[in-house]
C-alpha positions as CSV (number, residue, x, y, z in Angstrom):
1,M,14.1,13.9,15.2
2,K,13.7,12.0,12.1
3,P,17.1,10.1,11.5
4,D,19.7,11.3,8.5
5,L,19.9,8.1,6.2
6,S,21.5,10.1,3.7
7,R,25.2,9.0,4.3
8,L,24.2,5.6,4.5
9,L,22.1,4.9,1.6
10,R,24.5,7.7,-0.7
11,P,27.8,6.3,0.6
12,R,31.4,7.4,-0.4
13,S,33.4,5.3,2.1
14,I,32.3,1.8,3.5
15,A,34.0,0.0,6.3
16,L,33.3,-4.0,6.3
17,F,33.6,-6.2,9.6
18,G,33.5,-9.7,9.3
19,G,34.9,-13.0,7.6
20,G,33.1,-14.7,4.6
21,W,29.8,-12.2,4.7
22,A,32.7,-9.0,4.3
23,V,34.0,-11.0,1.5
24,N,31.1,-11.4,-0.2
25,V,30.0,-7.5,0.5
26,V,33.6,-6.6,-1.1
27,A,32.8,-9.0,-4.1
28,Q,29.7,-7.2,-4.9
29,L,31.1,-3.7,-4.3
30,K,33.5,-4.4,-6.9
31,K,31.4,-6.1,-9.3
32,S,28.9,-2.7,-9.2
33,G,32.0,-0.3,-9.9
34,F,31.5,1.4,-6.5
35,D,34.2,3.8,-7.1
36,G,34.4,5.3,-3.1
37,D,36.6,4.0,-0.1
38,I,36.3,0.4,1.0
39,W,38.0,-0.4,4.4
40,P,37.7,-4.0,5.2
41,V,38.6,-4.2,9.2
42,N,39.6,-8.1,9.7
43,P,43.0,-8.6,12.0
44,K,43.3,-12.4,10.5
45,R,43.6,-11.3,6.6
46,A,45.9,-9.0,5.0
47,D,43.5,-8.0,2.3
48,I,40.2,-9.3,1.1
49,L,40.0,-9.7,-2.5
50,G,42.8,-7.3,-2.9
51,V,41.6,-4.5,-0.7
52,P,44.0,-4.2,2.1
53,C,42.1,-5.2,5.5
54,L,42.8,-2.9,8.4
55,A,43.7,-4.8,11.8
56,S,40.9,-2.9,14.1
57,I,38.3,-0.1,14.0
58,D,40.9,2.0,15.4
59,D,42.7,2.1,12.4
60,L,39.9,3.5,10.2
61,P,41.1,6.6,8.5
62,G,37.9,8.7,9.3
63,A,34.1,7.8,10.1
64,P,32.6,5.9,7.4
65,D,29.5,6.8,5.8
66,A,28.1,3.3,6.0
67,S,29.2,0.2,7.7
68,F,28.3,-3.6,7.0
69,I,28.5,-5.6,10.0
70,G,28.7,-9.3,9.9
71,V,30.1,-10.3,13.2
72,N,27.9,-12.3,15.6
73,R,25.3,-10.6,17.5
74,D,27.4,-9.9,20.6
75,A,30.1,-8.3,18.7
76,T,27.8,-6.6,16.4
77,I,26.8,-4.7,19.8
78,E,30.3,-3.4,20.2
79,V,31.1,-2.4,16.7
80,V,27.9,-0.4,16.8
81,E,28.7,1.5,19.8
82,R,32.5,2.3,18.5
83,L,31.3,3.4,15.1
84,S,28.3,5.6,17.1
85,A,31.0,7.1,19.1
86,M,33.2,8.2,16.1
87,R,30.0,9.6,14.2
88,A,29.5,7.2,11.5
89,G,27.1,7.9,8.9
90,G,25.3,4.4,9.6
91,A,25.5,0.8,9.8
92,T,23.7,-2.6,8.3
93,C,23.3,-5.5,10.9
94,F,23.5,-8.7,9.4
95,A,23.8,-11.0,12.2
96,S,20.5,-12.9,14.1
97,G,19.3,-13.9,17.4
98,F,17.8,-10.6,18.8
99,L,14.3,-10.0,19.1
100,E,13.0,-12.4,16.2
101,S,14.3,-15.3,18.1
102,E,13.1,-14.3,21.5
103,S,10.2,-17.1,21.3
104,E,13.2,-19.5,21.0
105,T,16.3,-18.5,22.2
106,A,16.1,-16.6,25.3
107,G,17.8,-13.0,25.6
108,G,17.3,-11.8,22.0
109,A,14.9,-8.8,23.3
110,D,17.7,-8.0,25.7
111,L,20.2,-7.7,23.2
112,Q,18.1,-6.0,21.0
113,A,17.5,-3.4,23.8
114,R,21.3,-3.2,24.0
115,L,21.7,-2.8,20.4
116,I,19.4,0.5,20.1
117,K,21.3,2.1,23.0
118,A,24.8,1.4,21.6
119,A,23.5,2.9,18.2
120,G,22.3,6.4,19.9
121,D,21.9,8.5,17.0
122,M,23.5,6.6,14.2
123,P,21.0,5.2,12.2
124,I,20.9,1.1,11.7
125,L,19.5,-1.2,9.3
126,G,18.3,-4.6,11.1
127,P,19.5,-6.8,12.6
128,N,18.8,-9.9,10.8
129,C,19.2,-7.9,7.9
130,Y,21.0,-8.2,4.1
131,G,21.5,-4.3,3.9
132,L,20.8,-2.2,0.8
133,L,21.2,-1.7,-2.9
134,N,21.8,1.6,-4.7
135,Y,21.5,0.8,-8.2
136,L,22.1,4.8,-8.9
137,D,25.3,5.0,-7.6
138,N,26.7,1.6,-7.4
139,V,26.6,0.9,-3.9
140,T,25.8,-2.6,-3.2
141,L,26.0,-2.9,0.5
142,W,24.8,-6.8,0.2
143,P,26.4,-9.9,1.2
144,D,24.9,-11.9,-1.3
145,Q,24.3,-12.1,-5.3
146,H,21.6,-9.7,-6.9
147,G,20.1,-8.9,-10.4
148,G,20.0,-5.4,-11.0
149,P,21.8,-3.4,-13.2
150,A,22.7,0.4,-13.0
151,V,20.1,3.0,-13.4
152,E,19.6,6.3,-14.0
153,S,16.3,6.7,-12.1
154,G,13.6,4.3,-10.8
155,V,11.6,2.9,-8.3
156,A,12.6,1.9,-4.5
157,I,11.7,-0.7,-3.2
158,V,11.4,-1.2,0.8
159,A,11.3,-5.0,2.0
160,Q,10.7,-6.6,5.5
161,S,12.2,-9.9,4.1
162,S,15.6,-10.1,2.3
163,N,14.9,-13.0,0.3
164,I,11.9,-11.9,-1.4
165,A,13.8,-8.5,-1.9
166,I,16.5,-10.5,-3.6
167,N,13.9,-12.2,-5.9
168,M,12.7,-9.1,-6.8
169,T,16.2,-7.9,-8.3
170,M,16.3,-11.1,-10.5
171,Q,13.2,-9.9,-12.2
172,A,13.5,-9.9,-16.1
173,R,10.5,-7.5,-16.5
174,G,12.4,-4.0,-17.4
175,L,11.9,-2.6,-14.0
176,P,14.2,0.2,-13.5
177,I,15.0,-0.2,-9.7
178,A,17.0,2.2,-7.9
179,Y,17.2,1.2,-4.9
180,V,16.7,-1.7,-2.3
181,V,16.6,-1.6,1.1
182,A,16.0,-4.7,3.8
183,A,14.2,-3.7,6.9
184,G,15.6,-6.6,8.8
185,N,13.9,-6.5,12.7
186,Q,13.5,-2.7,12.0
187,A,14.9,-2.3,15.9
188,Q,15.5,1.4,15.5
189,I,14.7,2.5,11.5
190,G,11.4,1.2,10.6
191,A,10.2,0.6,7.1
192,S,8.0,3.8,6.8
193,A,11.3,6.0,7.7
194,I,13.3,4.1,5.2
195,A,10.8,4.8,2.3
196,E,10.5,8.4,3.7
197,A,14.3,8.9,3.1
198,L,14.3,7.4,-0.2
199,L,11.6,10.6,-1.2
200,D,14.3,12.7,-0.9
201,D,16.0,11.4,-3.8
202,E,14.5,13.0,-7.1
203,R,15.7,10.1,-9.0
204,V,13.4,7.8,-7.3
205,T,9.9,7.8,-9.3
206,A,8.1,5.7,-7.1
207,I,8.1,3.3,-3.8
208,G,7.6,0.0,-3.4
209,L,6.8,-1.6,0.1
210,Y,6.9,-5.1,1.2
211,L,5.4,-5.2,4.4
212,E,5.1,-8.3,7.1
213,G,3.9,-5.8,9.7
214,F,2.9,-2.0,9.7
215,G,4.8,-1.0,12.6
216,D,4.3,2.5,13.7
217,I,1.5,3.9,12.4
218,R,2.3,7.3,13.0
219,A,5.5,7.0,10.9
220,L,3.5,5.2,8.1
221,E,1.0,8.5,8.0
222,A,4.3,10.8,7.8
223,F,5.5,9.0,4.9
224,A,2.0,8.4,3.2
225,A,1.8,12.1,3.5
226,K,5.1,12.9,2.2
227,A,5.1,10.7,-1.1
228,R,1.6,12.2,-1.6
229,A,3.1,16.0,-1.2
230,R,6.2,14.8,-3.8
231,G,3.8,13.2,-6.1
232,K,5.1,10.0,-6.2
233,P,2.8,6.6,-5.9
234,V,3.5,4.3,-3.7
235,V,2.3,0.5,-4.0
236,A,2.3,-2.2,-1.4
237,I,2.1,-5.9,-0.6
238,K,0.9,-6.7,2.9
239,I,1.5,-10.3,3.7
240,G,-0.5,-11.9,6.3
241,R,-4.0,-11.7,4.9
242,S,-5.0,-15.4,6.1
243,D,-4.1,-14.8,9.9
244,K,-7.3,-15.7,12.2
245,A,-6.2,-13.1,14.6
246,R,-9.4,-12.6,15.7
247,A,-10.8,-15.8,16.3
248,A,-11.4,-15.5,20.0
249,T,-13.5,-12.6,19.5
250,M,-17.3,-12.4,20.5
251,T,-18.7,-10.3,17.4
252,H,-19.9,-11.0,14.2
253,T,-17.9,-8.2,13.2
254,A,-14.6,-9.2,14.1
255,S,-15.1,-12.7,12.8
256,L,-16.1,-11.1,9.4
257,A,-13.4,-8.3,9.1
258,G,-10.3,-10.0,10.3
259,S,-6.9,-8.5,10.2
260,A,-6.7,-8.4,6.1
261,A,-9.5,-5.7,6.4
262,A,-7.7,-3.3,8.5
263,G,-4.6,-3.6,6.9
264,S,-6.3,-3.0,3.7
265,A,-8.4,-0.1,5.2
266,L,-5.2,1.6,6.4
267,L,-3.2,1.3,2.8
268,K,-6.3,2.7,1.2
269,R,-6.9,5.8,3.7
270,L,-3.4,6.5,3.5
271,G,-3.1,6.2,-0.2
272,I,-1.2,3.7,-1.0
273,I,-2.2,1.0,-3.8
274,E,-2.4,-2.7,-2.1
275,V,-1.7,-5.7,-4.5
276,E,-1.6,-9.3,-3.5
277,T,1.2,-10.7,-5.8
278,I,4.8,-10.1,-6.3
279,A,4.5,-10.0,-10.0
280,V,1.6,-7.4,-9.9
281,F,3.4,-5.3,-7.6
282,L,6.4,-5.2,-9.8
283,E,4.3,-4.3,-13.1
284,T,2.5,-1.9,-11.4
285,L,5.8,-0.3,-10.2
286,K,7.3,-0.3,-14.0
287,L,3.6,1.1,-15.3
288,L,3.6,4.2,-12.5
289,H,7.7,4.6,-13.1
290,M,7.1,4.9,-16.9
291,I,3.5,6.6,-17.1
292,G,2.4,7.5,-13.7
293,P,-0.8,7.4,-12.1
294,L,-3.6,7.2,-15.1
295,P,-6.2,10.3,-14.9
296,G,-9.0,8.3,-16.0
297,A,-10.1,4.4,-16.7
298,S,-10.7,4.8,-20.4
299,V,-8.3,2.3,-21.9
300,C,-7.9,1.1,-25.6
301,S,-6.7,-2.4,-26.5
302,V,-5.3,-3.5,-29.7
303,S,-4.1,-6.6,-31.1
304,C,-4.2,-8.5,-34.6
305,S,-6.4,-11.4,-32.6
306,G,-9.8,-11.8,-31.9
307,G,-8.7,-14.1,-29.4
308,E,-6.5,-11.7,-27.5
309,A,-8.9,-9.2,-27.7
310,S,-11.7,-11.1,-26.2
311,L,-9.5,-12.1,-23.3
312,M,-8.7,-8.8,-22.7
313,A,-12.2,-7.8,-22.6
314,D,-13.0,-11.2,-20.2
315,L,-10.0,-10.6,-17.7
316,S,-10.9,-7.0,-17.5
317,S,-14.8,-7.5,-16.5
318,A,-14.2,-7.5,-12.8
319,T,-11.6,-4.3,-12.6
320,D,-11.9,-0.7,-13.1
321,L,-10.5,-0.9,-16.8
322,E,-13.3,0.9,-19.3
323,F,-13.2,-0.1,-23.1
324,A,-15.0,3.0,-24.4
325,D,-16.0,3.2,-28.0
326,F,-14.1,5.2,-30.4
327,A,-15.0,8.7,-31.7
328,A,-16.7,9.0,-35.1
329,T,-13.8,10.6,-36.4
330,Q,-11.2,7.8,-35.4
331,R,-14.4,5.1,-36.6
332,A,-14.4,6.5,-40.1
333,A,-10.3,6.6,-40.3
334,L,-9.6,3.4,-39.0
335,K,-12.6,1.5,-41.4
336,A,-10.5,3.3,-44.3
337,E,-7.4,1.9,-43.4
338,L,-8.4,-1.2,-42.4
339,G,-11.1,-2.3,-45.2
340,P,-14.9,-3.4,-44.9
341,I,-13.8,-6.8,-43.1
342,V,-12.8,-5.3,-39.6
343,T,-15.0,-4.4,-36.7
344,I,-14.1,-1.2,-35.5
345,A,-14.7,-1.7,-31.9
346,N,-12.8,-1.9,-28.4
347,P,-11.0,-4.3,-27.9
348,L,-9.8,-3.8,-31.5
349,D,-8.9,-6.9,-33.7
350,Y,-7.2,-5.0,-36.7
351,H,-6.6,-8.2,-38.3
352,T,-3.4,-8.9,-40.4
353,F,-4.2,-7.1,-43.7
354,I,-1.6,-4.2,-42.8
355,W,0.6,-6.5,-41.2
356,G,4.3,-5.9,-42.5
357,D,3.3,-2.4,-43.8
358,T,4.9,0.0,-41.1
359,P,4.2,3.4,-42.4
360,R,0.5,2.0,-42.6
361,M,0.7,0.4,-38.9
362,T,2.0,3.4,-37.7
363,R,-1.0,5.6,-39.5
364,V,-3.4,3.1,-37.7
365,F,-1.7,2.9,-34.1
366,S,-1.5,6.8,-34.3
367,T,-5.3,7.0,-35.4
368,V,-5.9,4.7,-32.2
369,M,-3.8,6.8,-29.8
370,A,-4.8,10.3,-31.4
371,E,-8.3,10.6,-29.0
372,T,-8.9,10.9,-25.4
373,F,-7.9,7.2,-24.1
374,D,-6.1,7.5,-21.0
375,L,-4.0,4.4,-22.1
376,T,-3.4,2.4,-25.4
377,V,-2.4,-0.9,-24.6
378,F,-1.3,-3.3,-27.7
379,I,-1.3,-7.0,-27.2
380,L,1.9,-8.2,-28.5
381,D,3.6,-11.4,-28.0
382,L,7.1,-12.0,-29.8
383,P,8.5,-15.3,-31.0
384,R,11.4,-16.6,-28.6
385,A,14.5,-16.1,-30.5
386,D,16.3,-19.4,-29.2
387,R,13.9,-21.2,-32.0
388,C,12.3,-18.8,-34.0
389,D,13.2,-15.5,-36.0
390,P,11.4,-12.4,-34.2
391,S,12.3,-10.3,-37.1
392,G,9.0,-10.3,-39.1
393,Y,7.5,-8.8,-35.9
394,Q,9.7,-5.8,-35.9
395,C,7.2,-3.9,-37.8
396,A,4.9,-3.7,-35.0
397,V,7.6,-2.7,-32.8
398,D,8.6,0.3,-35.0
399,A,5.0,1.2,-35.8
400,I,3.8,1.1,-31.8
401,I,7.2,3.3,-31.1
402,A,6.5,5.5,-34.2
403,A,3.0,6.3,-33.3
404,K,3.9,6.9,-29.7
405,A,6.6,9.5,-30.9
406,L,4.1,11.4,-32.9
407,T,0.8,11.6,-30.4
408,G,2.8,11.8,-27.4
409,S,0.2,9.6,-26.0
410,R,0.4,7.0,-22.9
411,V,0.8,3.7,-24.2
412,A,1.8,0.5,-23.0
413,V,2.6,-2.9,-25.0
414,L,1.4,-6.3,-23.1
415,A,2.8,-9.9,-23.7
416,S,-0.3,-12.3,-23.0
417,L,2.7,-14.6,-21.5
418,P,5.7,-13.1,-19.6
419,E,8.3,-15.1,-21.3
420,N,6.9,-13.8,-24.6
421,M,8.3,-10.5,-24.3
422,S,12.4,-11.0,-24.5
423,D,14.5,-8.1,-22.8
424,H,15.9,-7.2,-25.8
425,F,12.3,-5.6,-27.2
426,T,11.3,-4.7,-23.5
427,R,14.2,-1.8,-23.5
428,E,13.4,-1.2,-26.9
429,F,9.8,-0.5,-26.1
430,M,11.1,1.6,-22.8
431,R,13.7,3.8,-24.7
432,G,10.8,4.6,-27.1
433,G,9.0,5.7,-23.9
434,V,6.4,2.8,-24.2
435,A,5.8,0.9,-21.4
436,V,5.7,-3.2,-21.2
437,L,3.7,-5.3,-19.2
438,H,4.1,-9.1,-18.9
439,G,1.7,-11.1,-18.4
440,M,-2.0,-10.5,-19.5
441,S,-3.6,-10.8,-16.1
442,E,-0.6,-9.4,-14.4
443,G,-0.7,-6.5,-17.1
444,I,-4.4,-5.7,-16.3
445,A,-4.1,-5.5,-12.7
446,A,-1.2,-3.0,-12.6
447,I,-3.4,-1.2,-15.1
448,S,-6.3,-1.2,-12.6
449,A,-3.6,-0.2,-9.8
450,A,-2.5,2.9,-11.9
451,I,-6.1,3.9,-12.2
452,A,-6.6,3.5,-8.8
453,A,-3.5,5.9,-8.2
454,G,-5.1,8.3,-10.2
455,R,-8.3,8.6,-8.3
456,L,-6.5,9.4,-5.1
457,G,-7.6,12.3,-3.5
458,K,-5.0,14.7,-2.5
459,A,-6.6,16.2,0.8
460,E,-4.6,15.3,3.9
461,P,-6.5,12.4,5.8
462,E,-7.0,13.1,9.7
463,P,-4.9,11.4,11.7
464,L,-6.0,8.1,12.6
465,V,-7.4,7.0,16.0
466,L,-4.7,4.9,17.9
467,T,-4.3,3.2,21.2
468,A,-2.1,1.2,23.3
469,A,-2.4,-2.8,23.5
470,T,-5.0,-4.5,24.6
471,A,-5.2,-5.4,28.4
472,N,-5.2,-9.3,29.3
473,Q,-8.7,-8.9,30.8
474,S,-11.9,-7.7,29.4
475,S,-15.4,-7.6,30.2
476,I,-18.9,-7.6,28.1
477,L,-21.5,-5.1,28.8
478,S,-24.9,-6.2,28.7
479,E,-26.8,-5.5,25.6
480,A,-29.4,-2.9,27.7
481,A,-25.9,-1.3,29.1
482,S,-24.3,-1.3,25.7
483,K,-27.4,0.4,24.4
484,D,-27.6,2.8,27.4
485,A,-24.2,3.9,26.6
486,L,-24.4,4.4,22.9
487,S,-28.0,6.3,23.1
488,G,-26.0,8.9,25.2
489,F,-24.4,9.4,21.9
490,G,-27.2,9.9,20.1
491,L,-28.3,6.6,19.1
492,K,-31.9,5.5,18.7
493,I,-32.8,2.6,20.8
494,P,-36.4,1.0,21.2
495,K,-38.0,1.6,24.5
496,S,-37.4,-1.5,27.2
497,I,-37.7,-2.9,30.4
498,Q,-35.3,-5.7,32.6
499,A,-37.3,-8.1,35.0
500,R,-35.3,-10.8,36.8
501,S,-38.5,-13.0,37.0
502,I,-41.6,-13.9,35.0
503,D,-43.9,-12.2,37.5
504,E,-41.5,-8.9,37.3
505,L,-41.8,-9.5,33.5
506,T,-45.5,-9.2,33.2
507,R,-45.9,-6.8,35.4
508,E,-43.5,-4.4,33.7
509,A,-44.4,-5.1,30.3
510,A,-47.5,-2.8,31.1
511,A,-45.3,0.0,30.2
512,L,-44.9,-0.9,26.6
513,S,-46.9,-0.9,23.4
514,F,-47.0,-4.1,21.8
515,P,-45.7,-6.0,19.8
516,V,-42.6,-6.4,21.5
517,V,-39.6,-8.5,21.6
518,L,-38.5,-10.6,24.2
519,K,-34.6,-11.8,24.9
520,G,-32.9,-13.9,27.1
521,V,-30.2,-11.9,29.2
522,G,-26.6,-13.6,29.9
523,L,-25.4,-15.2,26.5
524,A,-23.5,-12.9,23.2
525,H,-25.1,-14.6,20.3
526,K,-29.0,-14.8,21.7
527,S,-30.7,-16.3,18.6
528,E,-28.8,-19.6,18.4
529,A,-29.6,-20.5,22.1
530,G,-33.0,-19.7,21.1
531,L,-33.5,-16.6,23.6
532,V,-35.2,-14.1,20.8
533,A,-38.9,-14.3,20.6
534,L,-40.4,-11.5,17.8
535,D,-43.6,-10.0,17.1
536,I,-45.2,-10.8,20.5
537,R,-48.8,-9.3,20.3
538,D,-49.9,-9.5,24.0
539,E,-49.2,-10.3,27.7
540,A,-50.0,-14.1,27.5
541,S,-48.0,-14.6,24.5
542,L,-45.4,-13.0,26.3
543,G,-45.3,-15.2,29.5
544,V,-45.5,-18.5,27.2
545,A,-42.2,-17.4,25.5
546,A,-40.9,-16.4,28.9
547,R,-41.2,-19.8,30.3
548,Q,-39.9,-21.3,27.1
549,M,-36.6,-19.3,28.0
550,Q,-36.5,-20.0,31.5
551,T,-34.7,-23.5,31.3
552,V,-31.4,-21.3,29.7
553,T,-32.3,-17.9,31.5
554,S,-33.9,-16.2,34.5
555,E,-33.3,-12.6,33.4
556,F,-35.1,-11.0,30.8
557,L,-34.8,-8.0,28.3
558,V,-38.2,-7.1,26.6
559,E,-38.4,-4.3,24.0
560,E,-40.9,-2.5,21.7
561,M,-40.5,-4.4,18.0
562,A,-39.3,-1.8,15.7
563,V,-41.3,-1.9,12.7
564,G,-41.3,-0.8,9.1
565,G,-37.6,-1.7,8.6
566,I,-36.4,-1.5,5.0
567,A,-33.1,-3.0,5.7
568,E,-31.1,-4.5,8.5
569,V,-27.3,-3.0,8.8
570,L,-24.6,-4.4,10.7
571,V,-22.4,-1.6,12.3
572,G,-19.0,-2.9,13.9
573,I,-15.7,-1.6,15.4
574,T,-12.9,-3.7,16.3
575,R,-9.7,-2.7,17.7
576,D,-6.8,-4.0,15.6
577,P,-3.6,-5.2,16.5
578,T,-1.9,-2.1,15.1
579,G,-3.7,0.2,17.6
580,T,-6.3,1.5,14.8
581,F,-10.1,0.9,15.0
582,L,-11.6,-0.5,12.2
583,L,-15.3,0.0,11.2
584,T,-17.3,-2.4,9.4
585,L,-20.3,-1.5,7.6
586,G,-22.4,-4.7,6.2
587,A,-26.1,-6.6,6.0
588,G,-26.9,-7.3,9.3
589,G,-29.5,-9.9,11.0
590,V,-29.2,-13.2,10.3
591,L,-27.7,-12.5,6.6
592,T,-24.5,-11.3,8.6
593,E,-22.8,-14.4,7.9
594,I,-24.5,-15.4,4.5
595,L,-23.8,-12.4,2.6
596,G,-20.7,-11.7,3.9
597,D,-21.5,-8.0,2.4
598,T,-19.2,-5.3,4.2
599,E,-17.2,-2.2,3.6
600,S,-14.2,-1.3,6.2
601,L,-12.8,2.1,7.1
602,L,-10.4,3.1,9.5
603,L,-11.7,6.2,12.6
604,P,-11.9,8.5,12.4
605,V,-14.4,9.0,9.3
606,S,-16.5,11.4,7.6
607,R,-20.2,11.1,7.1
608,N,-19.7,11.1,3.4
609,E,-17.2,8.4,3.8
610,I,-20.1,6.4,5.5
611,M,-22.3,7.4,2.8
612,L,-20.3,6.0,0.0
613,A,-19.3,2.8,1.9
614,L,-23.4,2.2,2.6
615,K,-23.8,3.0,-0.9
616,R,-21.2,0.3,-2.3
617,L,-22.9,-2.4,-0.1
618,R,-25.2,-5.2,-2.2
619,I,-27.6,-3.8,0.5
620,G,-27.1,-0.5,-0.9
621,R,-29.9,-1.0,-3.3
622,L,-32.7,-1.8,-0.7
623,L,-31.5,1.4,1.0
624,E,-32.0,3.6,-1.8
625,G,-35.7,1.9,-2.6
626,Y,-36.0,-1.2,-4.5
627,R,-38.7,-1.9,-6.8
628,G,-40.7,0.4,-5.8
629,K,-40.3,-0.2,-2.0
630,P,-39.8,3.0,0.3
631,A,-35.9,4.1,0.7
632,A,-34.6,4.2,3.8
633,D,-33.9,7.7,5.6
634,M,-30.0,7.9,4.8
635,E,-29.2,10.9,6.8
636,A,-30.8,9.1,9.7
637,L,-28.9,5.8,9.1
638,G,-25.4,8.1,8.4
639,G,-26.3,9.7,11.5
640,A,-26.5,6.6,13.6
641,V,-23.3,5.3,12.2
642,M,-21.9,8.7,13.4
643,A,-23.6,8.4,16.8
644,I,-21.8,4.6,17.2
645,C,-18.3,6.1,16.0
646,H,-18.3,9.4,18.5
647,Y,-18.6,6.6,21.2
648,A,-15.5,4.5,19.7
649,A,-13.3,7.6,19.8
650,A,-14.7,9.0,23.4
651,H,-13.8,5.3,24.8
652,C,-10.7,4.2,22.7
653,D,-8.6,3.8,25.8
654,R,-10.6,1.1,26.8
655,L,-12.6,-0.3,24.0
656,V,-12.0,-3.8,22.5
657,E,-14.8,-4.1,20.3
658,L,-18.6,-3.0,19.7
659,E,-21.6,-4.3,17.5
660,V,-24.8,-2.7,17.0
661,N,-26.5,-5.6,14.8
662,P,-28.8,-5.1,13.6
663,L,-29.1,-1.2,13.2
664,I,-32.8,-1.4,11.3
665,A,-32.8,1.3,8.7
666,R,-36.6,2.7,8.2
667,A,-38.0,5.3,6.1
668,G,-38.0,8.1,8.9
669,D,-35.4,6.9,11.3
670,A,-32.5,4.4,12.5
671,I,-32.9,2.5,15.2
672,A,-30.7,-0.4,16.8
673,V,-32.3,-3.2,18.3
674,D,-29.0,-5.0,19.3
675,A,-25.9,-4.2,20.8
676,L,-22.6,-5.4,22.3
677,I,-19.6,-3.7,23.8
678,R,-16.4,-5.1,25.1
679,L,-14.1,-3.1,27.0
680,N,-10.6,-3.5,28.7
681,D,-11.1,-3.7,32.5
682,V,-9.9,-0.8,34.4
683,E,-6.7,-1.9,36.2
């Protein structure tokens, strides 16, 4: 059963336990104008900031909806147990020294287990958690300063870092924040469950997640499904992209994919828009709050500077933004208003000829907005009021807002520098229904994210293939055994023989058709060790090649050479620490690390997803037939990848990683000429 966080998130009564930290919470509650009951519990004080204290928890007049517990970790467990017994609505646990400190201080894990048991059915945030801010209802269950004002609607942010959460509240970008909830250790309630509960508030327009880890993947799937059903977009930052968690794995796939690829694939699969910086995170949430996901990528940029127009075009070149041409009727109307000197193009530099003529500026801006652009963006940096007079720019402000009112179009104003848009003008624009973006790079990234949000499908993805943590011991199957295992699921492999001596090799090779490939057995990366000989045309040459390898290995694998290859493809599957399985498709063979040309998906995958991923690769042009060369059999290639995925799904309880590299795509089929599988040892 999912926890009920409604009383905790929107309390009418709050109990506080502790000294100095509880004083801070009372100060914030009074400052925010919380009009519910405040019940400090402190036997050593008569009052806290004028609010009478209770001597003990037994003196509480009722079960509080929410509690802030700011005592030490042992006392925290006692307070939580008492609150749970009286059926309180929930609590935030501020104390540290639980599971997060286990590596430094013994006993943290045991204390956290005791805390969870003490809480029972009562929801708790943390421990090691600041708490929550509800700017809709003036609930500031928070023991520190914060910068958010009261709002009537806005975005909700769930953060696994209390300090990052504080920083976000201090933003001066005009983002209306409805909730900020710090997740802390997530001992009982994870970030996904918190975010899912926030979706129930109709005043919340979008959700932002600051994630250090994913936690319960099934809970994240449930949250994403609910967000999709409610039509509320989700934006996330996932830190730890540089973590080399797979440095000890055996395959090229693992070293190429890394932990960041699995995280990004997970978010994409669930329809969560991933961004990389806090600035872009806030700007994206703001644009989604004001306008929502964009229905298309057609953007019109408007400025009175050629430099700004050029910068917009240059900085947008590697994004999803599309600067479509004006319609013929627009071009004629704009030419009539702006005169012969102005070039009518998108991005548009309308020059300064009409500056100061608000009605004329309104007509021009309305003409730009009137057609089918998905978003019209005005580049506008305003003078700083402490040293300059911005009143001369009021004409542009008024004209943009008036044109927005006349057309009902989606409109944003973008300041090329974040500091060049004051809070005063930000509020004025937003009251007029115009989104304000602070910073050109950040604004363009936010627009691109809103375009991506608009492209998300409404179909529910299949539940992810998940498995438990990897065992300590694992074993690698030989190449022959790996290929044989995969061929049982429909993967085509070359005819081959194995031999433990040169005599056996030359005797058994008669069953094969030349040319053949000789490989030494025993090492994962055979090419680097000189254990691969290609295009061997006769038995004598086979013997020579085997004798050259004999100093390294005495066991051989010889197979018929796959000729007529169009492209070599890498297909790898690795088990991520989250328990998901990451499928990596890329350029294979000797080009794997050189090109780094990969696409990542999570299992299970559909054939259509595989085909689209293959087309996105740089080698996709080779597969389709490049400069008159024959095309690969894409159906056969897709089928080969599906066969590998089916093997992985069937062995997900033991699979650690597998790689087919290369899978040779040919005009009539796809054939795997090398494979490696690593499985957990059976206990």
